C-alpha atoms as an extended CHARMM CRD file, in Angstrom:
* protein
*
       307  EXT
         1         1  UNK       CA            175.7900000000      149.6930000000      135.4730000000  PROA      1               0.0000000000
         2         2  UNK       CA            172.8100000000      151.5620000000      136.0820000000  PROA      2               0.0000000000
         3         3  UNK       CA            170.0890000000      150.9520000000      138.6220000000  PROA      3               0.0000000000
         4         4  UNK       CA            167.0400000000      150.7860000000      136.8780000000  PROA      4               0.0000000000
         5         5  UNK       CA            163.4160000000      151.0650000000      139.0230000000  PROA      5               0.0000000000
         6         6  UNK       CA            161.1530000000      149.2670000000      136.6720000000  PROA      6               0.0000000000
         7         7  UNK       CA            157.2090000000      149.7760000000      137.5260000000  PROA      7               0.0000000000
         8         8  UNK       CA            154.9660000000      146.9430000000      136.6870000000  PROA      8               0.0000000000
         9         9  UNK       CA            157.8290000000      144.6670000000      136.5360000000  PROA      9               0.0000000000
        10        10  UNK       CA            156.0650000000      141.9490000000      137.8880000000  PROA      10              0.0000000000
        11        11  UNK       CA            154.0210000000      142.0930000000      134.7730000000  PROA      11              0.0000000000
        12        12  UNK       CA            153.8150000000      140.7790000000      131.3340000000  PROA      12              0.0000000000
        13        13  UNK       CA            156.0500000000      142.7810000000      129.6570000000  PROA      13              0.0000000000
        14        14  UNK       CA            157.9480000000      144.5340000000      132.6610000000  PROA      14              0.0000000000
        15        15  UNK       CA            159.1720000000      141.3670000000      133.9470000000  PROA      15              0.0000000000
        16        16  UNK       CA            160.4370000000      141.0660000000      130.1130000000  PROA      16              0.0000000000
        17        17  UNK       CA            161.9770000000      144.3890000000      130.1040000000  PROA      17              0.0000000000
        18        18  UNK       CA            163.3730000000      143.6680000000      133.5630000000  PROA      18              0.0000000000
        19        19  UNK       CA            164.9870000000      140.3370000000      132.6530000000  PROA      19              0.0000000000
        20        20  UNK       CA            166.6480000000      142.4460000000      129.4640000000  PROA      20              0.0000000000
        21        21  UNK       CA            168.3540000000      144.9930000000      131.8960000000  PROA      21              0.0000000000
        22        22  UNK       CA            169.7400000000      142.4970000000      134.4810000000  PROA      22              0.0000000000
        23        23  UNK       CA            171.1260000000      140.3930000000      131.2880000000  PROA      23              0.0000000000
        24        24  UNK       CA            172.7820000000      143.6020000000      129.9460000000  PROA      24              0.0000000000
        25        25  UNK       CA            174.2730000000      144.1650000000      133.3970000000  PROA      25              0.0000000000
        26        26  UNK       CA            172.1340000000      146.3620000000      135.2660000000  PROA      26              0.0000000000
        27        27  UNK       CA            170.9300000000      146.2300000000      138.6620000000  PROA      27              0.0000000000
        28        28  UNK       CA            167.0100000000      146.1710000000      138.5330000000  PROA      28              0.0000000000
        29        29  UNK       CA            164.7050000000      147.7560000000      141.2020000000  PROA      29              0.0000000000
        30        30  UNK       CA            160.4250000000      146.4710000000      140.5150000000  PROA      30              0.0000000000
        31        31  UNK       CA            157.5850000000      148.2380000000      141.6610000000  PROA      31              0.0000000000
        32        32  UNK       CA            154.1700000000      146.2160000000      141.1490000000  PROA      32              0.0000000000
        33        33  UNK       CA            151.1050000000      146.3840000000      143.3950000000  PROA      33              0.0000000000
        34        34  UNK       CA            150.2810000000      143.0920000000      141.6950000000  PROA      34              0.0000000000
        35        35  UNK       CA            147.0840000000      144.2880000000      140.7760000000  PROA      35              0.0000000000
        36        36  UNK       CA            147.6860000000      142.4570000000      137.5480000000  PROA      36              0.0000000000
        37        37  UNK       CA            151.2850000000      140.8520000000      137.7810000000  PROA      37              0.0000000000
        38        38  UNK       CA            152.6170000000      138.0580000000      139.4610000000  PROA      38              0.0000000000
        39        39  UNK       CA            154.9510000000      138.0090000000      142.1650000000  PROA      39              0.0000000000
        40        40  UNK       CA            156.4120000000      134.5110000000      139.9200000000  PROA      40              0.0000000000
        41        41  UNK       CA            157.4770000000      136.6760000000      137.2980000000  PROA      41              0.0000000000
        42        42  UNK       CA            159.6900000000      138.8430000000      139.0080000000  PROA      42              0.0000000000
        43        43  UNK       CA            163.5560000000      138.1400000000      138.1110000000  PROA      43              0.0000000000
        44        44  UNK       CA            165.5430000000      136.4450000000      141.3120000000  PROA      44              0.0000000000
        45        45  UNK       CA            167.7400000000      139.1520000000      141.2000000000  PROA      45              0.0000000000
        46        46  UNK       CA            165.6420000000      141.7450000000      141.0950000000  PROA      46              0.0000000000
        47        47  UNK       CA            164.9400000000      143.7450000000      144.2530000000  PROA      47              0.0000000000
        48        48  UNK       CA            161.1770000000      143.9280000000      145.1540000000  PROA      48              0.0000000000
        49        49  UNK       CA            158.6470000000      146.3000000000      146.5580000000  PROA      49              0.0000000000
        50        50  UNK       CA            155.2520000000      145.4060000000      146.2910000000  PROA      50              0.0000000000
        51        51  UNK       CA            153.8220000000      148.8490000000      146.3110000000  PROA      51              0.0000000000
        52        52  UNK       CA            151.2560000000      151.4380000000      143.8750000000  PROA      52              0.0000000000
        53        53  UNK       CA            152.2150000000      153.9050000000      141.8630000000  PROA      53              0.0000000000
        54        54  UNK       CA            149.3880000000      156.5330000000      143.3000000000  PROA      54              0.0000000000
        55        55  UNK       CA            150.6770000000      155.8740000000      146.5710000000  PROA      55              0.0000000000
        56        56  UNK       CA            152.7680000000      157.5570000000      149.7100000000  PROA      56              0.0000000000
        57        57  UNK       CA            155.1170000000      154.2590000000      149.3660000000  PROA      57              0.0000000000
        58        58  UNK       CA            156.7150000000      155.2840000000      146.4910000000  PROA      58              0.0000000000
        59        59  UNK       CA            158.8280000000      158.0460000000      148.1780000000  PROA      59              0.0000000000
        60        60  UNK       CA            159.8870000000      155.1780000000      150.4670000000  PROA      60              0.0000000000
        61        61  UNK       CA            161.2510000000      153.0510000000      147.5730000000  PROA      61              0.0000000000
        62        62  UNK       CA            163.0340000000      156.1880000000      146.2290000000  PROA      62              0.0000000000
        63        63  UNK       CA            164.7090000000      156.8700000000      149.0780000000  PROA      63              0.0000000000
        64        64  UNK       CA            165.8140000000      153.5880000000      149.6640000000  PROA      64              0.0000000000
        65        65  UNK       CA            167.1330000000      152.6830000000      146.3430000000  PROA      65              0.0000000000
        66        66  UNK       CA            167.8480000000      155.9360000000      144.3670000000  PROA      66              0.0000000000
        67        67  UNK       CA            167.4080000000      154.8230000000      140.9110000000  PROA      67              0.0000000000
        68        68  UNK       CA            169.1800000000      156.3810000000      138.1780000000  PROA      68              0.0000000000
        69        69  UNK       CA            166.9250000000      155.6040000000      135.9200000000  PROA      69              0.0000000000
        70        70  UNK       CA            163.4520000000      154.3010000000      135.7300000000  PROA      70              0.0000000000
        71        71  UNK       CA            161.1790000000      152.5100000000      133.1770000000  PROA      71              0.0000000000
        72        72  UNK       CA            157.6640000000      153.4970000000      134.0950000000  PROA      72              0.0000000000
        73        73  UNK       CA            155.2390000000      149.9360000000      132.2290000000  PROA      73              0.0000000000
        74        74  UNK       CA            152.9470000000      149.9200000000      135.3540000000  PROA      74              0.0000000000
        75        75  UNK       CA            149.5690000000      151.3850000000      133.7340000000  PROA      75              0.0000000000
        76        76  UNK       CA            145.6270000000      150.6360000000      133.2460000000  PROA      76              0.0000000000
        77        77  UNK       CA            145.9820000000      148.8120000000      129.8100000000  PROA      77              0.0000000000
        78        78  UNK       CA            142.4260000000      147.8130000000      129.1790000000  PROA      78              0.0000000000
        79        79  UNK       CA            140.8320000000      149.5950000000      126.4590000000  PROA      79              0.0000000000
        80        80  UNK       CA            136.9650000000      148.2730000000      127.3640000000  PROA      80              0.0000000000
        81        81  UNK       CA            137.7320000000      148.9040000000      131.6660000000  PROA      81              0.0000000000
        82        82  UNK       CA            138.8950000000      152.9960000000      130.5820000000  PROA      82              0.0000000000
        83        83  UNK       CA            135.3790000000      153.1010000000      129.0730000000  PROA      83              0.0000000000
        84        84  UNK       CA            133.7960000000      151.5140000000      131.8250000000  PROA      84              0.0000000000
        85        85  UNK       CA            135.6420000000      153.4530000000      134.5970000000  PROA      85              0.0000000000
        86        86  UNK       CA            137.4540000000      156.3160000000      133.4850000000  PROA      86              0.0000000000
        87        87  UNK       CA            138.1670000000      158.0620000000      136.5560000000  PROA      87              0.0000000000
        88        88  UNK       CA            140.1400000000      154.4540000000      137.8260000000  PROA      88              0.0000000000
        89        89  UNK       CA            142.0180000000      154.8920000000      133.9380000000  PROA      89              0.0000000000
        90        90  UNK       CA            143.3680000000      158.5150000000      134.6990000000  PROA      90              0.0000000000
        91        91  UNK       CA            144.0250000000      157.8800000000      138.8180000000  PROA      91              0.0000000000
        92        92  UNK       CA            146.4670000000      155.2830000000      137.5510000000  PROA      92              0.0000000000
        93        93  UNK       CA            148.0950000000      156.0420000000      134.3090000000  PROA      93              0.0000000000
        94        94  UNK       CA            147.4060000000      160.3000000000      134.8420000000  PROA      94              0.0000000000
        95        95  UNK       CA            147.6230000000      160.4970000000      138.4870000000  PROA      95              0.0000000000
        96        96  UNK       CA            150.4500000000      157.7130000000      139.4150000000  PROA      96              0.0000000000
        97        97  UNK       CA            152.3530000000      159.0970000000      136.8030000000  PROA      97              0.0000000000
        98        98  UNK       CA            153.0080000000      162.1770000000      137.7260000000  PROA      98              0.0000000000
        99        99  UNK       CA            153.7760000000      160.8040000000      141.1360000000  PROA      99              0.0000000000
       100       100  UNK       CA            156.5200000000      159.1020000000      139.6670000000  PROA      100             0.0000000000
       101       101  UNK       CA            157.9890000000      162.2880000000      137.5730000000  PROA      101             0.0000000000
       102       102  UNK       CA            157.6970000000      164.0480000000      141.2370000000  PROA      102             0.0000000000
       103       103  UNK       CA            160.0700000000      161.2920000000      142.7330000000  PROA      103             0.0000000000
       104       104  UNK       CA            162.1980000000      161.2820000000      139.7120000000  PROA      104             0.0000000000
       105       105  UNK       CA            162.8730000000      164.9750000000      140.0080000000  PROA      105             0.0000000000
       106       106  UNK       CA            162.9790000000      165.0290000000      143.9670000000  PROA      106             0.0000000000
       107       107  UNK       CA            165.6320000000      162.4640000000      143.7590000000  PROA      107             0.0000000000
       108       108  UNK       CA            167.5440000000      163.2500000000      140.8590000000  PROA      108             0.0000000000
       109       109  UNK       CA            166.9980000000      160.3660000000      137.7560000000  PROA      109             0.0000000000
       110       110  UNK       CA            168.8410000000      161.0150000000      135.0180000000  PROA      110             0.0000000000
       111       111  UNK       CA            166.4900000000      159.1320000000      132.5290000000  PROA      111             0.0000000000
       112       112  UNK       CA            162.8270000000      158.1780000000      132.1610000000  PROA      112             0.0000000000
       113       113  UNK       CA            161.6100000000      155.8820000000      129.5480000000  PROA      113             0.0000000000
       114       114  UNK       CA            157.6860000000      155.7680000000      129.3570000000  PROA      114             0.0000000000
       115       115  UNK       CA            155.6700000000      153.1340000000      128.0180000000  PROA      115             0.0000000000
       116       116  UNK       CA            152.9710000000      154.8430000000      125.9580000000  PROA      116             0.0000000000
       117       117  UNK       CA            150.4440000000      153.1880000000      122.6960000000  PROA      117             0.0000000000
       118       118  UNK       CA            150.7730000000      152.9040000000      119.6150000000  PROA      118             0.0000000000
       119       119  UNK       CA            147.5390000000      151.4230000000      119.1520000000  PROA      119             0.0000000000
       120       120  UNK       CA            145.1950000000      153.8960000000      120.9970000000  PROA      120             0.0000000000
       121       121  UNK       CA            146.8540000000      157.4260000000      120.6120000000  PROA      121             0.0000000000
       122       122  UNK       CA            146.5050000000      157.6480000000      116.7260000000  PROA      122             0.0000000000
       123       123  UNK       CA            142.6480000000      156.3730000000      116.7040000000  PROA      123             0.0000000000
       124       124  UNK       CA            141.4830000000      155.6920000000      113.3480000000  PROA      124             0.0000000000
       125       125  UNK       CA            144.4540000000      157.3800000000      111.1700000000  PROA      125             0.0000000000
       126       126  UNK       CA            143.9820000000      157.7310000000      107.1320000000  PROA      126             0.0000000000
       127       127  UNK       CA            147.1960000000      156.5150000000      106.1930000000  PROA      127             0.0000000000
       128       128  UNK       CA            148.9960000000      153.5420000000      107.4600000000  PROA      128             0.0000000000
       129       129  UNK       CA            151.2680000000      152.4070000000      108.9990000000  PROA      129             0.0000000000
       130       130  UNK       CA            150.8870000000      155.6940000000      111.3380000000  PROA      130             0.0000000000
       131       131  UNK       CA            154.0300000000      157.5030000000      111.8820000000  PROA      131             0.0000000000
       132       132  UNK       CA            155.2510000000      159.5600000000      115.1760000000  PROA      132             0.0000000000
       133       133  UNK       CA            154.0940000000      162.9830000000      113.1550000000  PROA      133             0.0000000000
       134       134  UNK       CA            150.6820000000      161.1690000000      112.6300000000  PROA      134             0.0000000000
       135       135  UNK       CA            148.2530000000      163.3560000000      114.6590000000  PROA      135             0.0000000000
       136       136  UNK       CA            147.4320000000      162.1670000000      117.9310000000  PROA      136             0.0000000000
       137       137  UNK       CA            143.5440000000      160.8870000000      117.8220000000  PROA      137             0.0000000000
       138       138  UNK       CA            142.9100000000      158.5550000000      120.6010000000  PROA      138             0.0000000000
       139       139  UNK       CA            139.0910000000      157.0350000000      120.6690000000  PROA      139             0.0000000000
       140       140  UNK       CA            139.1190000000      155.7920000000      124.2030000000  PROA      140             0.0000000000
       141       141  UNK       CA            139.7820000000      156.9280000000      127.5330000000  PROA      141             0.0000000000
       142       142  UNK       CA            143.0740000000      154.6480000000      127.8490000000  PROA      142             0.0000000000
       143       143  UNK       CA            144.4060000000      156.4990000000      124.8510000000  PROA      143             0.0000000000
       144       144  UNK       CA            144.0280000000      159.6440000000      126.1520000000  PROA      144             0.0000000000
       145       145  UNK       CA            145.5320000000      159.3190000000      129.4770000000  PROA      145             0.0000000000
       146       146  UNK       CA            148.7550000000      157.5080000000      127.7490000000  PROA      146             0.0000000000
       147       147  UNK       CA            148.7170000000      160.5850000000      125.4480000000  PROA      147             0.0000000000
       148       148  UNK       CA            148.0370000000      162.7750000000      128.4780000000  PROA      148             0.0000000000
       149       149  UNK       CA            151.1000000000      161.3560000000      130.4750000000  PROA      149             0.0000000000
       150       150  UNK       CA            153.3690000000      162.1580000000      127.2490000000  PROA      150             0.0000000000
       151       151  UNK       CA            152.9170000000      165.7740000000      127.6660000000  PROA      151             0.0000000000
       152       152  UNK       CA            153.6340000000      165.7120000000      131.2540000000  PROA      152             0.0000000000
       153       153  UNK       CA            156.8910000000      164.1770000000      130.3940000000  PROA      153             0.0000000000
       154       154  UNK       CA            158.0830000000      166.7360000000      128.1070000000  PROA      154             0.0000000000
       155       155  UNK       CA            156.3680000000      169.1680000000      130.7340000000  PROA      155             0.0000000000
       156       156  UNK       CA            158.9990000000      167.9910000000      133.1700000000  PROA      156             0.0000000000
       157       157  UNK       CA            161.9540000000      167.8830000000      130.8680000000  PROA      157             0.0000000000
       158       158  UNK       CA            160.8200000000      171.7350000000      130.0790000000  PROA      158             0.0000000000
       159       159  UNK       CA            160.7280000000      172.5400000000      133.6570000000  PROA      159             0.0000000000
       160       160  UNK       CA            163.2510000000      170.5270000000      135.2890000000  PROA      160             0.0000000000
       161       161  UNK       CA            165.5790000000      168.5880000000      133.0770000000  PROA      161             0.0000000000
       162       162  UNK       CA            164.3400000000      165.1630000000      133.3570000000  PROA      162             0.0000000000
       163       163  UNK       CA            165.9150000000      163.4300000000      130.2020000000  PROA      163             0.0000000000
       164       164  UNK       CA            163.5440000000      160.8920000000      128.9420000000  PROA      164             0.0000000000
       165       165  UNK       CA            162.0890000000      158.7120000000      126.3760000000  PROA      165             0.0000000000
       166       166  UNK       CA            159.1350000000      157.5420000000      124.8660000000  PROA      166             0.0000000000
       167       167  UNK       CA            158.7630000000      154.2480000000      123.3010000000  PROA      167             0.0000000000
       168       168  UNK       CA            154.8610000000      153.7310000000      121.7050000000  PROA      168             0.0000000000
       169       169  UNK       CA            154.1910000000      150.1870000000      121.7710000000  PROA      169             0.0000000000
       170       170  UNK       CA            152.1250000000      147.9060000000      119.0310000000  PROA      170             0.0000000000
       171       171  UNK       CA            150.2080000000      144.5510000000      119.8470000000  PROA      171             0.0000000000
       172       172  UNK       CA            153.0910000000      142.9610000000      122.4410000000  PROA      172             0.0000000000
       173       173  UNK       CA            152.5150000000      139.2170000000      122.6900000000  PROA      173             0.0000000000
       174       174  UNK       CA            154.4650000000      136.6910000000      123.7120000000  PROA      174             0.0000000000
       175       175  UNK       CA            155.4250000000      134.0680000000      127.1660000000  PROA      175             0.0000000000
       176       176  UNK       CA            154.0260000000      135.6630000000      130.3940000000  PROA      176             0.0000000000
       177       177  UNK       CA            150.7110000000      137.2500000000      128.9080000000  PROA      177             0.0000000000
       178       178  UNK       CA            147.1820000000      135.7730000000      130.7660000000  PROA      178             0.0000000000
       179       179  UNK       CA            144.8770000000      134.2290000000      128.5050000000  PROA      179             0.0000000000
       180       180  UNK       CA            142.3580000000      134.9230000000      131.2330000000  PROA      180             0.0000000000
       181       181  UNK       CA            142.4330000000      139.0770000000      130.9680000000  PROA      181             0.0000000000
       182       182  UNK       CA            140.2260000000      141.3550000000      128.8500000000  PROA      182             0.0000000000
       183       183  UNK       CA            143.4040000000      142.4440000000      126.6950000000  PROA      183             0.0000000000
       184       184  UNK       CA            146.2030000000      140.5220000000      125.0560000000  PROA      184             0.0000000000
       185       185  UNK       CA            144.4610000000      138.8870000000      122.5120000000  PROA      185             0.0000000000
       186       186  UNK       CA            146.9040000000      136.5650000000      121.0090000000  PROA      186             0.0000000000
       187       187  UNK       CA            146.7660000000      134.6340000000      124.7170000000  PROA      187             0.0000000000
       188       188  UNK       CA            143.2260000000      134.9370000000      125.1060000000  PROA      188             0.0000000000
       189       189  UNK       CA            142.7240000000      133.4880000000      121.6930000000  PROA      189             0.0000000000
       190       190  UNK       CA            145.6020000000      130.6170000000      122.4050000000  PROA      190             0.0000000000
       191       191  UNK       CA            143.4110000000      129.7990000000      125.9960000000  PROA      191             0.0000000000
       192       192  UNK       CA            140.7100000000      129.1850000000      124.9590000000  PROA      192             0.0000000000
       193       193  UNK       CA            141.3850000000      126.8570000000      121.9310000000  PROA      193             0.0000000000
       194       194  UNK       CA            143.1170000000      125.0210000000      124.6230000000  PROA      194             0.0000000000
       195       195  UNK       CA            140.0880000000      124.7990000000      126.8480000000  PROA      195             0.0000000000
       196       196  UNK       CA            138.0320000000      123.7810000000      123.8780000000  PROA      196             0.0000000000
       197       197  UNK       CA            136.3600000000      127.1730000000      124.0750000000  PROA      197             0.0000000000
       198       198  UNK       CA            135.1270000000      129.1480000000      121.4260000000  PROA      198             0.0000000000
       199       199  UNK       CA            137.2060000000      132.3160000000      120.5940000000  PROA      199             0.0000000000
       200       200  UNK       CA            135.0480000000      135.1170000000      119.4160000000  PROA      200             0.0000000000
       201       201  UNK       CA            136.5910000000      137.5890000000      116.9310000000  PROA      201             0.0000000000
       202       202  UNK       CA            135.6860000000      140.7430000000      117.2550000000  PROA      202             0.0000000000
       203       203  UNK       CA            135.1210000000      143.1510000000      114.0040000000  PROA      203             0.0000000000
       204       204  UNK       CA            134.1410000000      139.7310000000      112.5640000000  PROA      204             0.0000000000
       205       205  UNK       CA            137.7330000000      138.7720000000      112.2420000000  PROA      205             0.0000000000
       206       206  UNK       CA            138.8210000000      141.7250000000      109.8320000000  PROA      206             0.0000000000
       207       207  UNK       CA            140.4950000000      144.1360000000      112.2430000000  PROA      207             0.0000000000
       208       208  UNK       CA            144.2480000000      145.1210000000      111.5990000000  PROA      208             0.0000000000
       209       209  UNK       CA            146.9990000000      145.2090000000      114.0730000000  PROA      209             0.0000000000
       210       210  UNK       CA            150.1160000000      145.3740000000      114.5670000000  PROA      210             0.0000000000
       211       211  UNK       CA            152.0100000000      142.1580000000      116.5010000000  PROA      211             0.0000000000
       212       212  UNK       CA            155.8130000000      142.5240000000      117.9930000000  PROA      212             0.0000000000
       213       213  UNK       CA            157.0990000000      140.0810000000      120.3110000000  PROA      213             0.0000000000
       214       214  UNK       CA            157.9570000000      140.9700000000      123.5260000000  PROA      214             0.0000000000
       215       215  UNK       CA            161.5240000000      140.0700000000      123.4820000000  PROA      215             0.0000000000
       216       216  UNK       CA            161.9720000000      142.5660000000      120.8850000000  PROA      216             0.0000000000
       217       217  UNK       CA            159.7050000000      145.3020000000      123.2300000000  PROA      217             0.0000000000
       218       218  UNK       CA            162.4200000000      144.8720000000      125.6090000000  PROA      218             0.0000000000
       219       219  UNK       CA            165.7300000000      145.0320000000      123.1640000000  PROA      219             0.0000000000
       220       220  UNK       CA            164.2150000000      148.3060000000      122.7240000000  PROA      220             0.0000000000
       221       221  UNK       CA            164.3500000000      149.0160000000      126.2480000000  PROA      221             0.0000000000
       222       222  UNK       CA            167.4180000000      147.9130000000      126.8620000000  PROA      222             0.0000000000
       223       223  UNK       CA            168.7670000000      150.3280000000      123.8470000000  PROA      223             0.0000000000
       224       224  UNK       CA            166.7990000000      153.1820000000      125.0570000000  PROA      224             0.0000000000
       225       225  UNK       CA            168.9230000000      153.5310000000      127.7070000000  PROA      225             0.0000000000
       226       226  UNK       CA            171.4410000000      155.6460000000      126.1040000000  PROA      226             0.0000000000
       227       227  UNK       CA            169.9120000000      156.7810000000      123.0700000000  PROA      227             0.0000000000
       228       228  UNK       CA            166.5540000000      158.5040000000      121.8710000000  PROA      228             0.0000000000
       229       229  UNK       CA            166.3510000000      161.1840000000      124.5640000000  PROA      229             0.0000000000
       230       230  UNK       CA            163.7280000000      163.5630000000      124.1630000000  PROA      230             0.0000000000
       231       231  UNK       CA            162.7100000000      160.9310000000      121.1270000000  PROA      231             0.0000000000
       232       232  UNK       CA            159.1680000000      159.7790000000      121.0270000000  PROA      232             0.0000000000
       233       233  UNK       CA            159.1850000000      156.2850000000      119.2570000000  PROA      233             0.0000000000
       234       234  UNK       CA            157.1550000000      153.7650000000      117.5650000000  PROA      234             0.0000000000
       235       235  UNK       CA            158.0200000000      149.9910000000      118.2920000000  PROA      235             0.0000000000
       236       236  UNK       CA            156.1310000000      149.6530000000      115.0690000000  PROA      236             0.0000000000
       237       237  UNK       CA            156.5740000000      146.4080000000      112.3740000000  PROA      237             0.0000000000
       238       238  UNK       CA            154.7350000000      148.6330000000      109.6040000000  PROA      238             0.0000000000
       239       239  UNK       CA            152.2280000000      145.4740000000      108.7350000000  PROA      239             0.0000000000
       240       240  UNK       CA            149.0400000000      145.1190000000      109.8160000000  PROA      240             0.0000000000
       241       241  UNK       CA            147.7330000000      141.5910000000      110.6840000000  PROA      241             0.0000000000
       242       242  UNK       CA            144.0980000000      140.7360000000      110.7600000000  PROA      242             0.0000000000
       243       243  UNK       CA            142.6760000000      138.6440000000      113.4220000000  PROA      243             0.0000000000
       244       244  UNK       CA            141.4400000000      136.0190000000      111.5220000000  PROA      244             0.0000000000
       245       245  UNK       CA            145.2350000000      135.0980000000      110.1880000000  PROA      245             0.0000000000
       246       246  UNK       CA            145.9270000000      134.8900000000      114.0630000000  PROA      246             0.0000000000
       247       247  UNK       CA            143.2950000000      132.5340000000      114.6850000000  PROA      247             0.0000000000
       248       248  UNK       CA            144.3100000000      130.3850000000      111.3710000000  PROA      248             0.0000000000
       249       249  UNK       CA            147.9640000000      130.6960000000      112.5600000000  PROA      249             0.0000000000
       250       250  UNK       CA            147.1210000000      129.4690000000      116.4050000000  PROA      250             0.0000000000
       251       251  UNK       CA            144.4200000000      127.1390000000      115.4150000000  PROA      251             0.0000000000
       252       252  UNK       CA            147.1770000000      125.0720000000      114.0670000000  PROA      252             0.0000000000
       253       253  UNK       CA            149.8950000000      125.5470000000      117.0620000000  PROA      253             0.0000000000
       254       254  UNK       CA            146.3890000000      124.4870000000      119.5710000000  PROA      254             0.0000000000
       255       255  UNK       CA            145.2290000000      121.6920000000      117.2390000000  PROA      255             0.0000000000
       256       256  UNK       CA            141.6990000000      123.4600000000      118.1290000000  PROA      256             0.0000000000
       257       257  UNK       CA            139.0140000000      122.3410000000      115.5220000000  PROA      257             0.0000000000
       258       258  UNK       CA            136.1720000000      124.3230000000      116.0950000000  PROA      258             0.0000000000
       259       259  UNK       CA            135.2910000000      127.9040000000      114.5970000000  PROA      259             0.0000000000
       260       260  UNK       CA            134.7910000000      130.9210000000      116.1770000000  PROA      260             0.0000000000
       261       261  UNK       CA            132.1510000000      133.2830000000      117.1010000000  PROA      261             0.0000000000
       262       262  UNK       CA            131.9570000000      136.5800000000      114.7480000000  PROA      262             0.0000000000
       263       263  UNK       CA            130.9510000000      139.6310000000      116.5970000000  PROA      263             0.0000000000
       264       264  UNK       CA            131.0520000000      143.3650000000      115.5870000000  PROA      264             0.0000000000
       265       265  UNK       CA            133.9350000000      145.5710000000      117.4910000000  PROA      265             0.0000000000
       266       266  UNK       CA            133.4270000000      146.6900000000      121.0830000000  PROA      266             0.0000000000
       267       267  UNK       CA            133.2220000000      150.3670000000      121.6110000000  PROA      267             0.0000000000
       268       268  UNK       CA            136.8690000000      152.0430000000      121.9960000000  PROA      268             0.0000000000
       269       269  UNK       CA            138.3400000000      149.7700000000      119.5800000000  PROA      269             0.0000000000
       270       270  UNK       CA            139.2950000000      150.6600000000      116.4940000000  PROA      270             0.0000000000
       271       271  UNK       CA            139.2300000000      149.1670000000      113.0980000000  PROA      271             0.0000000000
       272       272  UNK       CA            142.4690000000      149.4770000000      111.7910000000  PROA      272             0.0000000000
       273       273  UNK       CA            145.7460000000      150.5900000000      113.3500000000  PROA      273             0.0000000000
       274       274  UNK       CA            149.3410000000      149.5800000000      112.7590000000  PROA      274             0.0000000000
       275       275  UNK       CA            152.7580000000      151.8960000000      113.0140000000  PROA      275             0.0000000000
       276       276  UNK       CA            156.0400000000      152.1170000000      111.2840000000  PROA      276             0.0000000000
       277       277  UNK       CA            159.2180000000      151.3900000000      112.9320000000  PROA      277             0.0000000000
       278       278  UNK       CA            161.1130000000      153.4150000000      110.8070000000  PROA      278             0.0000000000
       279       279  UNK       CA            162.3980000000      156.2490000000      113.4810000000  PROA      279             0.0000000000
       280       280  UNK       CA            162.9330000000      153.8250000000      115.9580000000  PROA      280             0.0000000000
       281       281  UNK       CA            165.4170000000      151.7560000000      113.5590000000  PROA      281             0.0000000000
       282       282  UNK       CA            167.5150000000      155.1190000000      112.9070000000  PROA      282             0.0000000000
       283       283  UNK       CA            167.4880000000      156.2590000000      116.3070000000  PROA      283             0.0000000000
       284       284  UNK       CA            168.0940000000      153.2480000000      118.3690000000  PROA      284             0.0000000000
       285       285  UNK       CA            169.2020000000      150.7100000000      115.6650000000  PROA      285             0.0000000000
       286       286  UNK       CA            166.0270000000      148.4940000000      116.8740000000  PROA      286             0.0000000000
       287       287  UNK       CA            164.1460000000      146.6850000000      114.2180000000  PROA      287             0.0000000000
       288       288  UNK       CA            162.0080000000      143.8170000000      115.3490000000  PROA      288             0.0000000000
       289       289  UNK       CA            163.4520000000      140.2090000000      114.9310000000  PROA      289             0.0000000000
       290       290  UNK       CA            160.8290000000      137.6920000000      115.8880000000  PROA      290             0.0000000000
       291       291  UNK       CA            158.8300000000      135.9550000000      113.1700000000  PROA      291             0.0000000000
       292       292  UNK       CA            155.3220000000      135.9630000000      113.8980000000  PROA      292             0.0000000000
       293       293  UNK       CA            154.3750000000      132.4380000000      112.8980000000  PROA      293             0.0000000000
       294       294  UNK       CA            157.7510000000      131.7460000000      115.6740000000  PROA      294             0.0000000000
       295       295  UNK       CA            156.5720000000      133.9480000000      118.4500000000  PROA      295             0.0000000000
       296       296  UNK       CA            152.8920000000      132.5900000000      117.8660000000  PROA      296             0.0000000000
       297       297  UNK       CA            154.3500000000      129.0690000000      118.5640000000  PROA      297             0.0000000000
       298       298  UNK       CA            156.1900000000      130.4200000000      121.7560000000  PROA      298             0.0000000000
       299       299  UNK       CA            153.6910000000      131.8790000000      123.1620000000  PROA      299             0.0000000000
       300       300  UNK       CA            150.9990000000      128.7420000000      122.7410000000  PROA      300             0.0000000000
       301       301  UNK       CA            153.7370000000      126.4990000000      124.2920000000  PROA      301             0.0000000000
       302       302  UNK       CA            153.8820000000      128.9170000000      127.2350000000  PROA      302             0.0000000000
       303       303  UNK       CA            150.3150000000      128.9130000000      127.8460000000  PROA      303             0.0000000000
       304       304  UNK       CA            149.6720000000      125.1030000000      127.3020000000  PROA      304             0.0000000000
       305       305  UNK       CA            152.7370000000      124.6540000000      129.9030000000  PROA      305             0.0000000000
       306       306  UNK       CA            151.7560000000      127.3060000000      132.3030000000  PROA      306             0.0000000000
       307       307  UNK       CA            148.1310000000      127.8370000000      131.5550000000  PROA      307             0.0000000000
């Protein structure tokens, strides 16, 4: 059993990861500033600290809790916001991560897990699905900030011996994803359909993305506690799904009868990106298990029940 600190543990993905760690018998400490997360998402069995990863209070949390593992999920994740306010994106994602890494070294953390991005780091690769050997070529500030943090993590390993595993996430979907945000196309579509509003399909519904259920991502976070040291791993399904395909499936589950508005891609958005999970399979013994239709059904039902 380990004491694990989960940053962003009140958020969509972070709360599922915290749940999975608790179910596996670990003690969990959640740090979240609640800027986008919700206190209700924090597991009852977890210790909660409302704190910002960029702030001085983080040092107090480490001194009090003495975590042995840190899973860093707190981040500015909106591609559009990163273009509109790149300084905020860098402060949160880069400087906040450095603050966290410094605390890990000072307090002797045994392993550092990092939620990076497979959707924004590779840009528009010529060959798909992208593997970990595909060159990084981000086309937005968010992708650059995540890639930058990866380099800092490798530096802290080289300088101080901090063990790490970097997990590059695809488009993650599932229950607790907000239908009111700017990120999370599945939940946004469901929210608009249930409210009878017209969903917008950017790129005219054609862009391809990799969609993996949040429960599968949380399972990988558990496996990475004991495996994958020094690895960068895509958590991809290897399959590109169009936004139009998502819309058609979700229309069935929501009963929506209207048609979507079709608009061009926005700045910073790529047309086609999906990644392979072959290395994660070999290293972690992980493959995504949730069927897309069933995962979308669960997502729609959760938003119908909880908004």
